N, C-alpha and C positions, 0 to 999 in steps of 0.2 A: 504494500500500500504506500502511495507516494505522500499521503498526508501524515498527520501526527496521531499516534495512539498513546493515551495516558492511562497508566494502571493505578487504580484507586481501590481502597477497601471501604466497606460500608461503615456506618456508624460515625463516631466522633471525628475521625480523620476526614471523611467525606464532607461532613457538615462544615468543618473549620477550613476546608480547602476551597469551598464555593466562592467566598469573597476574593480569594487570591486568583482563581481562574477568571472571575468576572472582571478583575482589573486587567487581565490579559485579553478581554473580549470573548471569553469562552463560557457558555452557559449550557450545562447538560440538559438534554431534552426531557429527562425523566428522573425521578427520585428512586434510587435503587432499593430503598426500603419499601416502596410501594409497587415497584415493577419486578417481574420475574426475569427480565432480560439481563444478560451478563455483558452484552455489548450495547452501549447507549450512545446514540448520536448526540450532537451538540448543535448550537445555532450556526456553527461553521461547517460547511460541507467537507472540509479537509481535516477535521478533528473529531476523533471518537474517544470514548472512555470505556475501558474494560474493567469490570468489577471482579476482583479476585480476593482471596484470603489475604489478610495483612502480611502474614509470613511468606506469601508467595510473590509479593510485589517485586522484591529485588531480583528474583529468578526470572520473571517475565521481562524485566528491563535488561538484565544481563545477557539473555539470549536473543534480544531484539524483537520479541513478540510485542513489546511496548517500547516507545522511544523515551518516555518520561514516566516517572512514578513518584508517589509520595509514601514514605515509609518511616516508621519510628526508628530512632537510633538503636533501640533494643533489638529490633528485627535485623537491622543492618549489621550490628556487631555479631549476631548469631550467624548470619549469612556469610560474613567475611568481606563483603563489598567488592568481590572480584569483578573486574570488567565494568565497574560503575564509576561515573564521575558524580561527585556530590557537591555541587556548587553552593547550595543554600541551606542554612538552618532556618526553617519556616517559623520557628517559635510557636507552633501550634501543638495541640494534644500533649500538653506538658504534664509530666508526672516524675516520679523518681524511682530508681531501682534500689531496693532495700533488702536487708536481712531482717526477718521477723521471727519471733519465737513465742511460745506460750508465756503468759504473764508470770507464772511462778518459776520459770526456768532461768537459772543464773548463767546466761550466755557468756558473759565476760570471764567468769570463773572457769567455765568449761574450756574456753580458749586458752586461758593462762595455764591451766593444768596440762595442756597438750592432748586433751581428749580427742578421739576421732569422732567427728560429728557426721550424722546423716542429714543431708540437706536435699529437700525436694524442690525442683524448679523446672521450668521449661527453658530457662536461659543457661544452658550447660556451659557454653564457652565463656560467658561473662562471669559466672560463678566460679569456674575453675581458675580463671585468671585472678579474680579477687582474693580467693583464699590462698592461692599459691604465693601471691605477693606478700601476704601476711604470715606465711609459714604455718597456716592452720591445716591440719589433716582432715580431709572430708571424703565421704562417699556420696557422690552425686546421684540422685534418683530422678530420672526424667519423667515428668508428668505433663499432661496437655491441658489440664484445667483444674479448677477448685483446689488450688495449692493449700488454702487454709485448712482443708480437711486432713492433710498429711500429718501434722503434729497431733491433732485431736485424735486421730485413729492409731497413733503410735508408729506410723510409717517413717517419720523423720523427727529429729529434734528441732529443726528450724527450716525455714523456706527462704528462697530468694525470689522476689516477685516485684511487680510494679505497684506503686501505691500513689493514689492521687489525694483523696480526702482522709484515708485511714479508717473510714467507717466500716469497711468489710473486715479489717483486722480486729477492730474493737468488738464487732458483733460476734466474732469467733474467739474472743479472749486471747488475742495475740497482740504483741507489742513490737514496734520497730526497734531493733537493737543496733542497727548500723546502716548508714546510708552509703550506697556504692557509687551512684552517679545520678545526675539529673538527665532526664530523657525528654526529647521533643522530636518532632517529625522533620525529616529532610527531603529536599527535592533530589531525586536521583535521575541520571541521564545515561542512556546507552552511549558508550564512547564512539562507536562507529556511526551511529545516527547523528551525533554532534558534528561529525565531519561531513557526512553525506547530505544532511538536511539542515545545515547551519542557518540558511536564510529563513527557514520555517521556524526552527526551534529558538534561535537567538532572541527574537522579539518577545516570545512567550516567557522565556527565562528572565529577560530584562524587566518585563511588566510585573512578573511575580516579585522580583527583587524590589521593584519600586513600591509595590503594595505593602511589603513587610516594613519597609522604612517608614 
């Protein structure tokens, strides 16, 4: 396709991306929450949006199935960012990556004593790097959802997960014991597309950059 394909995920990222796309003169024809379509047209004949899982956005852009995409820093770190140009931090979908543990668990003491901790997370790469840098011995357990259940069910002593308000942690009697990093969403661009479709992509990237400012 000679036009532009943009990979987006449903929910918060899609909602918070709409004003940035509008600044670039791009308005999706439908709301993915209300439509069953996975490929959505826009007001521009040469631009379409593909709706994919958040964790798949970097893969679609890496292999050129999408020219641009918007993905959280958490997703990009797990993906590794191979073949992706990441020109802009969009400052949207902000949250933080944290270690959380049950209210009664003395995490600091466990770390000091050199105990081997079981940590449940879907962010294996980020967690591995964080604990290795601190010299903490961990067994990482990969889960795909409901991290908060892992300590409650005795699967793990602690979790590594994204936290925005902290309400879910509180509801499950967990507390944040360590902040790993702040997370926001980034614009990612296929490197080959940036060369081949520069005259199409550059104005879009520039308009989005202007909208952030």
